[in-house]
N, CA, C and O atoms as a GROMACS GRO file, in nm:
protein
  536
    1GLN      N    1  11.167   4.019  18.555
    1GLN     CA    2  11.168   4.045  18.401
    1GLN      C    3  11.318   4.057  18.359
    1GLN      O    4  11.352   4.036  18.243
    2GLN      N    5  11.400   4.089  18.449
    2GLN     CA    6  11.530   4.107  18.416
    2GLN      C    7  11.604   3.968  18.396
    2GLN      O    8  11.710   3.962  18.332
    3GLU      N    9  11.541   3.849  18.456
    3GLU     CA   10  11.614   3.728  18.442
    3GLU      C   11  11.533   3.643  18.345
    3GLU      O   12  11.548   3.522  18.329
    4GLY      N   13  11.441   3.725  18.279
    4GLY     CA   14  11.387   3.620  18.177
    4GLY      C   15  11.239   3.604  18.194
    4GLY      O   16  11.177   3.562  18.096
    5ALA      N   17  11.161   3.636  18.321
    5ALA     CA   18  11.032   3.596  18.335
    5ALA      C   19  10.960   3.682  18.244
    5ALA      O   20  11.012   3.790  18.218
    6ARG      N   21  10.846   3.652  18.189
    6ARG     CA   22  10.749   3.731  18.120
    6ARG      C   23  10.613   3.758  18.171
    6ARG      O   24  10.525   3.673  18.180
    7LEU      N   25  10.601   3.889  18.205
    7LEU     CA   26  10.480   3.952  18.270
    7LEU      C   27  10.345   3.921  18.173
    7LEU      O   28  10.336   3.974  18.062
    8LEU      N   29  10.249   3.838  18.222
    8LEU     CA   30  10.136   3.821  18.151
    8LEU      C   31  10.035   3.930  18.185
    8LEU      O   32   9.977   3.994  18.098
    9CYS      N   33  10.017   3.949  18.315
    9CYS     CA   34   9.930   4.069  18.340
    9CYS      C   35   9.955   4.095  18.499
    9CYS      O   36  10.008   4.016  18.578
   10GLY      N   37   9.903   4.224  18.526
   10GLY     CA   38   9.917   4.289  18.653
   10GLY      C   39  10.052   4.350  18.649
   10GLY      O   40  10.110   4.381  18.545
   11GLY      N   41  10.101   4.367  18.775
   11GLY     CA   42  10.225   4.442  18.806
   11GLY      C   43  10.212   4.580  18.837
   11GLY      O   44  10.311   4.644  18.873
   12ASP      N   45  10.100   4.631  18.826
   12ASP     CA   46  10.096   4.791  18.832
   12ASP      C   47  10.017   4.816  18.972
   12ASP      O   48   9.980   4.723  19.043
   13THR      N   49  10.000   4.933  19.000
   13THR     CA   50   9.915   4.981  19.091
   13THR      C   51   9.773   5.005  19.054
   13THR      O   52   9.754   5.093  18.970
   14PRO      N   53   9.674   4.945  19.100
   14PRO     CA   54   9.538   4.985  19.071
   14PRO      C   55   9.496   5.126  19.088
   14PRO      O   56   9.529   5.194  19.186
   15SER      N   57   9.418   5.170  18.984
   15SER     CA   58   9.401   5.326  18.981
   15SER      C   59   9.308   5.360  19.102
   15SER      O   60   9.311   5.477  19.143
   16ALA      N   61   9.231   5.276  19.161
   16ALA     CA   62   9.155   5.317  19.275
   16ALA      C   63   9.238   5.314  19.402
   16ALA      O   64   9.182   5.345  19.507
   17PHE      N   65   9.354   5.283  19.402
   17PHE     CA   66   9.454   5.266  19.510
   17PHE      C   67   9.591   5.311  19.509
   17PHE      O   68   9.689   5.247  19.549
   18GLU      N   69   9.589   5.452  19.448
   18GLU     CA   70   9.725   5.514  19.408
   18GLU      C   71   9.792   5.530  19.542
   18GLU      O   72   9.912   5.504  19.552
   19ARG      N   73   9.714   5.575  19.654
   19ARG     CA   74   9.798   5.595  19.781
   19ARG      C   75   9.803   5.462  19.855
   19ARG      O   76   9.708   5.384  19.858
   20GLY      N   77   9.915   5.444  19.912
   20GLY     CA   78   9.949   5.315  19.983
   20GLY      C   79  10.039   5.204  19.894
   20GLY      O   80  10.092   5.236  19.788
   21PHE      N   81  10.047   5.102  19.937
   21PHE     CA   82  10.125   5.008  19.886
   21PHE      C   83  10.047   4.892  19.822
   21PHE      O   84  10.040   4.785  19.882
   22TYR      N   85   9.993   4.909  19.709
   22TYR     CA   86   9.906   4.804  19.647
   22TYR      C   87   9.950   4.760  19.502
   22TYR      O   88   9.993   4.841  19.421
   23VAL      N   89   9.935   4.632  19.477
   23VAL     CA   90   9.961   4.582  19.332
   23VAL      C   91   9.859   4.506  19.286
   23VAL      O   92   9.793   4.437  19.364
   24SER      N   93   9.832   4.513  19.145
   24SER     CA   94   9.728   4.437  19.112
   24SER      C   95   9.755   4.294  19.109
   24SER      O   96   9.875   4.267  19.117
   25PRO      N   97   9.679   4.199  19.100
   25PRO     CA   98   9.706   4.055  19.084
   25PRO      C   99   9.800   4.043  18.970
   25PRO      O  100   9.769   4.104  18.868
   26THR      N  101   9.927   3.964  18.973
   26THR     CA  102  10.029   3.954  18.892
   26THR      C  103  10.054   3.820  18.846
   26THR      O  104  10.054   3.732  18.932
   27LEU      N  105  10.077   3.788  18.724
   27LEU     CA  106  10.107   3.668  18.675
   27LEU      C  107  10.236   3.669  18.583
   27LEU      O  108  10.244   3.740  18.483
   28PHE      N  109  10.334   3.587  18.624
   28PHE     CA  110  10.460   3.578  18.544
   28PHE      C  111  10.469   3.434  18.479
   28PHE      O  112  10.441   3.334  18.545
   29ALA      N  113  10.504   3.430  18.359
   29ALA     CA  114  10.546   3.292  18.278
   29ALA      C  115  10.683   3.277  18.268
   29ALA      O  116  10.757   3.355  18.328
   30ASP      N  117  10.727   3.184  18.200
   30ASP     CA  118  10.864   3.146  18.172
   30ASP      C  119  10.950   3.170  18.287
   30ASP      O  120  11.058   3.227  18.276
   31VAL      N  121  10.903   3.130  18.394
   31VAL     CA  122  10.973   3.135  18.536
   31VAL      C  123  11.066   3.006  18.556
   31VAL      O  124  11.024   2.891  18.542
   32ASP      N  125  11.188   3.036  18.588
   32ASP     CA  126  11.274   2.914  18.618
   32ASP      C  127  11.290   2.922  18.789
   32ASP      O  128  11.292   3.032  18.845
   33ASN      N  129  11.299   2.819  18.851
   33ASN     CA  130  11.286   2.812  18.970
   33ASN      C  131  11.415   2.882  19.048
   33ASN      O  132  11.409   2.914  19.166
   34ARG      N  133  11.510   2.898  18.979
   34ARG     CA  134  11.631   2.960  19.040
   34ARG      C  135  11.623   3.110  19.028
   34ARG      O  136  11.710   3.179  19.081
   35MET      N  137  11.523   3.165  18.961
   35MET     CA  138  11.505   3.303  18.942
   35MET      C  139  11.484   3.383  19.083
   35MET      O  140  11.449   3.321  19.184
   36ARG      N  141  11.503   3.491  19.085
   36ARG     CA  142  11.494   3.561  19.227
   36ARG      C  143  11.336   3.562  19.245
   36ARG      O  144  11.291   3.532  19.356
   37ILE      N  145  11.250   3.596  19.142
   37ILE     CA  146  11.115   3.589  19.181
   37ILE      C  147  11.044   3.461  19.225
   37ILE      O  148  10.933   3.466  19.277
   38ALA      N  149  11.105   3.353  19.205
   38ALA     CA  150  11.066   3.248  19.252
   38ALA      C  151  11.120   3.192  19.390
   38ALA      O  152  11.072   3.096  19.450
   39GLN      N  153  11.223   3.265  19.428
   39GLN     CA  154  11.301   3.219  19.552
   39GLN      C  155  11.262   3.325  19.667
   39GLN      O  156  11.288   3.302  19.785
   40GLU      N  157  11.204   3.433  19.626
   40GLU     CA  158  11.168   3.522  19.742
   40GLU      C  159  11.033   3.507  19.798
   40GLU      O  160  10.948   3.459  19.723
   41GLU      N  161  10.998   3.542  19.922
   41GLU     CA  162  10.869   3.524  19.989
   41GLU      C  163  10.804   3.649  19.973
   41GLU      O  164  10.815   3.741  20.054
   42ILE      N  165  10.725   3.654  19.853
   42ILE     CA  166  10.641   3.768  19.822
   42ILE      C  167  10.511   3.777  19.879
   42ILE      O  168  10.431   3.686  19.856
   43PHE      N  169  10.475   3.881  19.956
   43PHE     CA  170  10.352   3.898  20.030
   43PHE      C  171  10.257   3.992  19.938
   43PHE      O  172  10.234   4.110  19.965
   44GLY      N  173  10.206   3.928  19.831
   44GLY     CA  174  10.125   3.996  19.749
   44GLY      C  175  10.073   3.910  19.651
   44GLY      O  176  10.119   3.796  19.642
   45PRO      N  177   9.973   3.954  19.567
   45PRO     CA  178   9.910   3.871  19.472
   45PRO      C  179   9.984   3.843  19.348
   45PRO      O  180   9.945   3.888  19.240
   46VAL      N  181  10.090   3.770  19.361
   46VAL     CA  182  10.192   3.737  19.263
   46VAL      C  183  10.197   3.568  19.230
   46VAL      O  184  10.216   3.485  19.319
   47LEU      N  185  10.182   3.541  19.122
   47LEU     CA  186  10.178   3.406  19.088
   47LEU      C  187  10.284   3.379  18.971
   47LEU      O  188  10.283   3.445  18.866
   48CYS      N  189  10.378   3.273  18.998
   48CYS     CA  190  10.474   3.248  18.870
   48CYS      C  191  10.442   3.093  18.824
   48CYS      O  192  10.419   2.994  18.894
   49LEU      N  193  10.447   3.104  18.702
   49LEU     CA  194  10.421   2.967  18.647
   49LEU      C  195  10.552   2.901  18.609
   49LEU      O  196  10.629   2.943  18.523
   50ILE      N  197  10.567   2.792  18.683
   50ILE     CA  198  10.695   2.718  18.658
   50ILE      C  199  10.667   2.580  18.600
   50ILE      O  200  10.598   2.500  18.665
   51PRO      N  201  10.714   2.552  18.486
   51PRO     CA  202  10.679   2.422  18.433
   51PRO      C  203  10.748   2.299  18.525
   51PRO      O  204  10.842   2.311  18.604
   52TYR      N  205  10.677   2.181  18.494
   52TYR     CA  206  10.735   2.067  18.563
   52TYR      C  207  10.699   1.945  18.473
   52TYR      O  208  10.604   1.952  18.395
   53THR      N  209  10.775   1.833  18.484
   53THR     CA  210  10.756   1.711  18.406
   53THR      C  211  10.659   1.625  18.482
   53THR      O  212  10.557   1.582  18.429
   54ASP      N  213  10.687   1.602  18.595
   54ASP     CA  214  10.610   1.506  18.686
   54ASP      C  215  10.592   1.551  18.824
   54ASP      O  216  10.647   1.651  18.870
   55GLU      N  217  10.507   1.471  18.890
   55GLU     CA  218  10.470   1.509  19.031
   55GLU      C  219  10.606   1.530  19.126
   55GLU      O  220  10.622   1.626  19.202
   56ALA      N  221  10.694   1.431  19.107
   56ALA     CA  222  10.830   1.450  19.175
   56ALA      C  223  10.894   1.582  19.166
   56ALA      O  224  10.938   1.646  19.261
   57GLN      N  225  10.895   1.613  19.046
   57GLN     CA  226  10.983   1.727  19.003
   57GLN      C  227  10.895   1.847  19.058
   57GLN      O  228  10.958   1.939  19.110
   58ALA      N  229  10.766   1.858  19.052
   58ALA     CA  230  10.682   1.948  19.102
   58ALA      C  231  10.696   1.975  19.251
   58ALA      O  232  10.705   2.093  19.286
   59ILE      N  233  10.697   1.870  19.348
   59ILE     CA  234  10.726   1.887  19.496
   59ILE      C  235  10.867   1.939  19.500
   59ILE      O  236  10.890   2.034  19.575
   60GLN      N  237  10.972   1.881  19.421
   60GLN     CA  238  11.109   1.918  19.448
   60GLN      C  239  11.114   2.088  19.412
   60GLN      O  240  11.184   2.164  19.480
   61ILE      N  241  11.043   2.130  19.315
   61ILE     CA  242  11.031   2.283  19.284
   61ILE      C  243  11.001   2.363  19.394
   61ILE      O  244  11.065   2.458  19.438
   62ALA      N  245  10.878   2.304  19.440
   62ALA     CA  246  10.787   2.361  19.557
   62ALA      C  247  10.870   2.381  19.668
   62ALA      O  248  10.870   2.491  19.724
   63ASN      N  249  10.950   2.279  19.711
   63ASN     CA  250  11.027   2.270  19.831
   63ASN      C  251  11.164   2.325  19.820
   63ASN      O  252  11.234   2.325  19.922
   64ASP      N  253  11.208   2.371  19.714
   64ASP     CA  254  11.347   2.413  19.690
   64ASP      C  255  11.333   2.567  19.705
   64ASP      O  256  11.334   2.636  19.603
   65SER      N  257  11.320   2.619  19.818
   65SER     CA  258  11.297   2.756  19.846
   65SER      C  259  11.345   2.787  20.010
   65SER      O  260  11.309   2.718  20.105
   66PRO      N  261  11.418   2.887  20.016
   66PRO     CA  262  11.447   2.901  20.170
   66PRO      C  263  11.331   2.949  20.256
   66PRO      O  264  11.350   2.989  20.371
   67PHE      N  265  11.195   2.943  20.193
   67PHE     CA  266  11.086   2.980  20.276
   67PHE      C  267  10.998   2.866  20.262
   67PHE      O  268  11.018   2.775  20.182
   68GLY      N  269  10.881   2.876  20.357
   68GLY     CA  270  10.799   2.769  20.351
   68GLY      C  271  10.652   2.807  20.445
   68GLY      O  272  10.598   2.734  20.528
   69LEU      N  273  10.617   2.920  20.411
   69LEU     CA  274  10.510   2.963  20.486
   69LEU      C  275  10.369   2.903  20.467
   69LEU      O  276  10.298   2.874  20.562
   70SER      N  277  10.337   2.888  20.347
   70SER     CA  278  10.208   2.830  20.299
   70SER      C  279  10.234   2.760  20.157
   70SER      O  280  10.336   2.785  20.093
   71SER      N  281  10.146   2.678  20.116
   71SER     CA  282  10.148   2.608  19.991
   71SER      C  283  10.010   2.576  19.956
   71SER      O  284   9.920   2.595  20.037
   72GLY      N  285   9.985   2.524  19.827
   72GLY     CA  286   9.869   2.482  19.772
   72GLY      C  287   9.891   2.371  19.664
   72GLY      O  288   9.982   2.378  19.583
   73VAL      N  289   9.798   2.265  19.670
   73VAL     CA  290   9.797   2.166  19.577
   73VAL      C  291   9.671   2.154  19.529
   73VAL      O  292   9.578   2.170  19.608
   74TRP      N  293   9.647   2.127  19.406
   74TRP     CA  294   9.534   2.112  19.326
   74TRP      C  295   9.547   1.979  19.257
   74TRP      O  296   9.636   1.959  19.175
   75ALA      N  297   9.455   1.884  19.289
   75ALA     CA  298   9.464   1.743  19.231
   75ALA      C  299   9.329   1.691  19.203
   75ALA      O  300   9.232   1.751  19.250
   76GLY      N  301   9.314   1.577  19.125
   76GLY     CA  302   9.196   1.533  19.079
   76GLY      C  303   9.116   1.466  19.170
   76GLY      O  304   9.000   1.435  19.146
   77SER      N  305   9.184   1.438  19.294
   77SER     CA  306   9.107   1.358  19.402
   77SER      C  307   9.158   1.417  19.540
   77SER      O  308   9.269   1.470  19.549
   78ALA      N  309   9.074   1.404  19.645
   78ALA     CA  310   9.115   1.442  19.769
   78ALA      C  311   9.241   1.365  19.816
   78ALA      O  312   9.334   1.419  19.876
   79GLU      N  313   9.236   1.224  19.782
   79GLU     CA  314   9.339   1.150  19.819
   79GLU      C  315   9.470   1.181  19.756
   79GLU      O  316   9.575   1.175  19.820
   80ARG      N  317   9.465   1.209  19.642
   80ARG     CA  318   9.593   1.252  19.564
   80ARG      C  319   9.634   1.380  19.612
   80ARG      O  320   9.756   1.394  19.628
   81ALA      N  321   9.554   1.483  19.640
   81ALA     CA  322   9.580   1.607  19.707
   81ALA      C  323   9.668   1.586  19.830
   81ALA      O  324   9.777   1.639  19.847
   82LEU      N  325   9.601   1.496  19.922
   82LEU     CA  326   9.650   1.472  20.034
   82LEU      C  327   9.793   1.414  20.048
   82LEU      O  328   9.880   1.446  20.129
   83HIS      N  329   9.799   1.313  19.940
   83HIS     CA  330   9.933   1.248  19.936
   83HIS      C  331  10.044   1.355  19.895
   83HIS      O  332  10.154   1.353  19.951
   84LEU      N  333  10.012   1.450  19.795
   84LEU     CA  334  10.104   1.546  19.764
   84LEU      C  335  10.141   1.655  19.868
   84LEU      O  336  10.255   1.693  19.894
   85GLY      N  337  10.017   1.700  19.925
   85GLY     CA  338  10.032   1.803  20.039
   85GLY      C  339  10.125   1.754  20.152
   85GLY      O  340  10.194   1.831  20.219
   86ARG      N  341  10.121   1.624  20.168
   86ARG     CA  342  10.215   1.582  20.292
   86ARG      C  343  10.352   1.593  20.253
   86ARG      O  344  10.430   1.598  20.348
   87GLN      N  345  10.409   1.599  20.128
   87GLN     CA  346  10.532   1.619  20.087
   87GLN      C  347  10.567   1.768  20.086
   87GLN      O  348  10.686   1.798  20.074
   88MET      N  349  10.480   1.858  20.097
   88MET     CA  350  10.529   2.002  20.103
   88MET      C  351  10.586   2.033  20.210
   88MET      O  352  10.536   1.987  20.312
   89ARG      N  353  10.698   2.113  20.220
   89ARG     CA  354  10.778   2.159  20.325
   89ARG      C  355  10.730   2.311  20.374
   89ARG      O  356  10.804   2.409  20.371
   90ALA      N  357  10.611   2.310  20.413
   90ALA     CA  358  10.540   2.453  20.439
   90ALA      C  359  10.463   2.411  20.560
   90ALA      O  360  10.429   2.296  20.589
   91GLY      N  361  10.436   2.539  20.639
   91GLY     CA  362  10.367   2.529  20.769
   91GLY      C  363  10.229   2.506  20.738
   91GLY      O  364  10.164   2.459  20.832
   92GLN      N  365  10.165   2.529  20.626
   92GLN     CA  366  10.042   2.491  20.583
   92GLN      C  367  10.019   2.452  20.459
   92GLN      O  368  10.100   2.491  20.374
   93CYS      N  369   9.925   2.381  20.423
   93CYS     CA  370   9.912   2.355  20.272
   93CYS      C  371   9.755   2.350  20.261
   93CYS      O  372   9.686   2.288  20.341
   94PHE      N  373   9.706   2.419  20.159
   94PHE     CA  374   9.568   2.402  20.128
   94PHE      C  375   9.540   2.318  20.007
   94PHE      O  376   9.595   2.336  19.898
   95LEU      N  377   9.458   2.234  20.030
   95LEU     CA  378   9.425   2.135  19.908
   95LEU      C  379   9.299   2.157  19.844
   95LEU      O  380   9.196   2.174  19.909
   96ASN      N  381   9.306   2.158  19.708
   96ASN     CA  382   9.195   2.188  19.618
   96ASN      C  383   9.128   2.320  19.647
   96ASN      O  384   9.005   2.325  19.634
   97GLY      N  385   9.194   2.425  19.684
   97GLY     CA  386   9.133   2.539  19.714
   97GLY      C  387   9.056   2.570  19.852
   97GLY      O  388   8.965   2.652  19.865
   98ALA      N  389   9.108   2.493  19.945
   98ALA     CA  390   9.037   2.479  20.068
   98ALA      C  391   9.041   2.613  20.151
   98ALA      O  392   9.140   2.685  20.144
   99ALA      N  393   8.941   2.644  20.223
   99ALA     CA  394   8.930   2.791  20.283
   99ALA      C  395   9.027   2.778  20.409
   99ALA      O  396   9.061   2.670  20.458
  100PHE      N  397   9.065   2.896  20.450
  100PHE     CA  398   9.144   2.920  20.575
  100PHE      C  399   9.061   2.876  20.685
  100PHE      O  400   8.939   2.893  20.692
  101ASN      N  401   9.145   2.811  20.781
  101ASN     CA  402   9.083   2.763  20.902
  101ASN      C  403   9.152   2.843  21.008
  101ASN      O  404   9.275   2.838  21.018
  102TYR      N  405   9.074   2.923  21.093
  102TYR     CA  406   9.140   2.999  21.219
  102TYR      C  407   9.162   2.922  21.327
  102TYR      O  408   9.215   2.976  21.424
  103GLN      N  409   9.129   2.792  21.334
  103GLN     CA  410   9.152   2.702  21.442
  103GLN      C  411   9.253   2.627  21.420
  103GLN      O  412   9.290   2.555  21.514
  104ALA      N  413   9.326   2.623  21.295
  104ALA     CA  414   9.438   2.557  21.260
  104ALA      C  415   9.569   2.662  21.300
  104ALA      O  416   9.568   2.785  21.293
  105PRO      N  417   9.682   2.572  21.343
  105PRO     CA  418   9.789   2.647  21.374
  105PRO      C  419   9.848   2.714  21.241
  105PRO      O  420   9.848   2.657  21.132
  106PHE      N  421   9.893   2.828  21.262
  106PHE     CA  422   9.948   2.907  21.144
  106PHE      C  423  10.093   2.967  21.172
  106PHE      O  424  10.111   3.042  21.268
  107GLY      N  425  10.195   2.929  21.085
  107GLY     CA  426  10.313   2.947  21.099
  107GLY      C  427  10.417   2.887  20.987
  107GLY      O  428  10.377   2.792  20.919
  108GLY      N  429  10.525   2.929  20.971
  108GLY     CA  430  10.606   2.854  20.861
  108GLY      C  431  10.725   2.772  20.878
  108GLY      O  432  10.774   2.769  20.992
  109TYR      N  433  10.774   2.713  20.796
  109TYR     CA  434  10.894   2.637  20.800
  109TYR      C  435  11.026   2.723  20.749
  109TYR      O  436  11.010   2.833  20.695
  110LYS      N  437  11.139   2.674  20.768
  110LYS     CA  438  11.248   2.731  20.727
  110LYS      C  439  11.260   2.876  20.759
  110LYS      O  440  11.240   2.902  20.878
  111GLN      N  441  11.287   2.979  20.680
  111GLN     CA  442  11.302   3.116  20.713
  111GLN      C  443  11.163   3.186  20.711
  111GLN      O  444  11.157   3.309  20.708
  112SER      N  445  11.066   3.118  20.713
  112SER     CA  446  10.932   3.166  20.713
  112SER      C  447  10.877   3.207  20.864
  112SER      O  448  10.765   3.250  20.889
  113GLY      N  449  10.969   3.187  20.945
  113GLY     CA  450  10.933   3.214  21.089
  113GLY      C  451  10.936   3.106  21.172
  113GLY      O  452  10.932   2.990  21.130
  114ASN      N  453  10.945   3.139  21.305
  114ASN     CA  454  10.948   3.030  21.420
  114ASN      C  455  10.802   3.041  21.509
  114ASN      O  456  10.742   3.147  21.527
  115GLY      N  457  10.768   2.933  21.550
  115GLY     CA  458  10.647   2.927  21.629
  115GLY      C  459  10.523   2.915  21.540
  115GLY      O  460  10.521   2.886  21.420
  116ARG      N  461  10.413   2.945  21.625
  116ARG     CA  462  10.269   2.925  21.544
  116ARG      C  463  10.176   3.021  21.613
  116ARG      O  464  10.188   3.051  21.732
  117GLU      N  465  10.085   3.068  21.533
  117GLU     CA  466   9.974   3.147  21.594
  117GLU      C  467   9.853   3.068  21.558
  117GLU      O  468   9.852   2.977  21.474
  118TRP      N  469   9.754   3.109  21.627
  118TRP     CA  470   9.606   3.037  21.625
  118TRP      C  471   9.611   2.892  21.665
  118TRP      O  472   9.712   2.822  21.674
  119GLY      N  473   9.488   2.859  21.688
  119GLY     CA  474   9.461   2.731  21.730
  119GLY      C  475   9.522   2.693  21.868
  119GLY      O  476   9.572   2.785  21.933
  120GLU      N  477   9.524   2.571  21.918
  120GLU     CA  478   9.592   2.533  22.039
  120GLU      C  479   9.741   2.548  22.030
  120GLU      O  480   9.803   2.594  22.126
  121GLU      N  481   9.804   2.509  21.914
  121GLU     CA  482   9.955   2.539  21.899
  121GLU      C  483   9.974   2.692  21.921
  121GLU      O  484  10.075   2.719  21.986
  122GLY      N  485   9.908   2.785  21.886
  122GLY     CA  486   9.919   2.920  21.904
  122GLY      C  487   9.920   2.949  22.040
  122GLY      O  488  10.015   3.014  22.083
  123LEU      N  489   9.822   2.909  22.125
  123LEU     CA  490   9.821   2.932  22.266
  123LEU      C  491   9.941   2.876  22.336
  123LEU      O  492   9.992   2.931  22.434
  124ASN      N  493   9.985   2.767  22.284
  124ASN     CA  494  10.110   2.718  22.349
  124ASN      C  495  10.236   2.809  22.348
  124ASN      O  496  10.324   2.797  22.434
  125GLU      N  497  10.240   2.903  22.244
  125GLU     CA  498  10.346   2.987  22.229
  125GLU      C  499  10.357   3.073  22.345
  125GLU      O  500  10.464   3.128  22.372
  126PHE      N  501  10.256   3.087  22.413
  126PHE     CA  502  10.249   3.182  22.521
  126PHE      C  503  10.267   3.114  22.656
  126PHE      O  504  10.267   3.189  22.754
  127VAL      N  505  10.281   3.006  22.673
  127VAL     CA  506  10.310   2.897  22.784
  127VAL      C  507  10.454   2.882  22.812
  127VAL      O  508  10.532   2.864  22.719
  128GLU      N  509  10.493   2.887  22.925
  128GLU     CA  510  10.625   2.834  22.953
  128GLU      C  511  10.614   2.709  23.055
  128GLU      O  512  10.555   2.708  23.163
  129VAL      N  513  10.683   2.607  22.999
  129VAL     CA  514  10.683   2.482  23.074
  129VAL      C  515  10.794   2.468  23.160
  129VAL      O  516  10.910   2.494  23.126
  130LYS      N  517  10.757   2.423  23.285
  130LYS     CA  518  10.844   2.402  23.382
  130LYS      C  519  10.845   2.268  23.432
  130LYS      O  520  10.735   2.224  23.464
  131ALA      N  521  10.960   2.180  23.449
  131ALA     CA  522  10.954   2.048  23.499
  131ALA      C  523  11.023   2.062  23.647
  131ALA      O  524  11.139   2.102  23.661
  132ILE      N  525  10.945   2.028  23.746
  132ILE     CA  526  11.018   2.012  23.895
  132ILE      C  527  11.015   1.869  23.913
  132ILE      O  528  10.921   1.792  23.893
  133GLN      N  529  11.149   1.841  23.959
  133GLN     CA  530  11.159   1.679  23.984
  133GLN      C  531  11.226   1.692  24.122
  133GLN      O  532  11.307   1.776  24.161
  134VAL      N  533  11.162   1.573  24.194
  134VAL     CA  534  11.181   1.543  24.328
  134VAL      C  535  11.268   1.404  24.340
  134VAL      O  536  11.297   1.359  24.450
   0.00000   0.00000   0.00000
């Protein structure tokens, strides 16, 4: 809010969860992608509304972050969502509200971590490969 983002709802502690670290689902408007709230990796129910003029700018905004754990694309067709999702620089991309798949590898790009968990790729994280050449 100090940088100009406008709190639309949330941002408080739910009354039933006063003990612990909980925050109500929170929505900010008037967010510029250079603002701290748009550039940090927030592990909580926080959404920033960032306006864009076309799909190319939307992808540029989404990828202009030092983090890339997860992303989401909503589009009018599965084909369009897949086209956009392939351009996202994140370890996973949920298309049109897809459910989480525990058999798929999980892990981020950029500063969102190294390696993968879950799925076959997750198992490979615990394997050491050795090449013996004769």
